[in-house]
C-alpha positions, 0 to 999 in steps of 0.5 A, spaced: 860 414 822 856 412 816 852 406 816 855 404 810 862 404 813 859 400 819 856 395 814 863 395 810 866 393 817 861 388 818 862 384 812 869 384 812 869 381 820 864 376 817 869 374 811 874 374 815 871 369 820 868 365 815 876 365 812 878 362 818 873 357 820 873 354 813 880 349 814 878 347 821 870 345 819 873 342 812 878 338 816 873 336 821 868 334 816 872 330 812 875 326 818 868 325 821 865 322 815 871 318 814 870 315 821 863 314 820 864 310 814 869 306 818 864 305 823 858 303 819 863 298 815 866 295 822 860 296 826 864 299 831 859 304 835 864 308 839 863 315 841 870 317 842 872 313 836 870 319 832 872 325 837 879 323 838 881 323 831 877 330 830 881 333 835 888 331 833 886 333 826 884 340 828 890 341 832 894 339 826 890 344 822 891 349 827 899 348 827 899 348 820 895 354 818 895 358 825 901 363 823 896 364 817 890 365 821 894 370 826 896 374 820 890 375 817 887 377 824 892 382 825 892 385 818 884 386 819 885 389 826 891 394 824 886 396 818 880 397 824 886 401 828 888 405 821 881 406 820 878 409 827 880 416 826 876 417 820 870 413 823 870 418 829 869 424 826 
């Protein structure tokens, strides 16, 4: 196994983890910002008010994009299994 192969696998792993995290992080950021603005306008400073909408929004994102995320992980893993015999020489 060469160091370029290791670096390529690491790059692919970081890329796929970023692709899978972006939808969840983006929705969490948007929902958190909207709730924070509403709290600033209404001056209601309740911590659970930000937590519950974020959890619900993340659950919706996971339901919508969960199949795509699973497909991406399966393809990455399949690629690693197909690459394994050439790396173990």
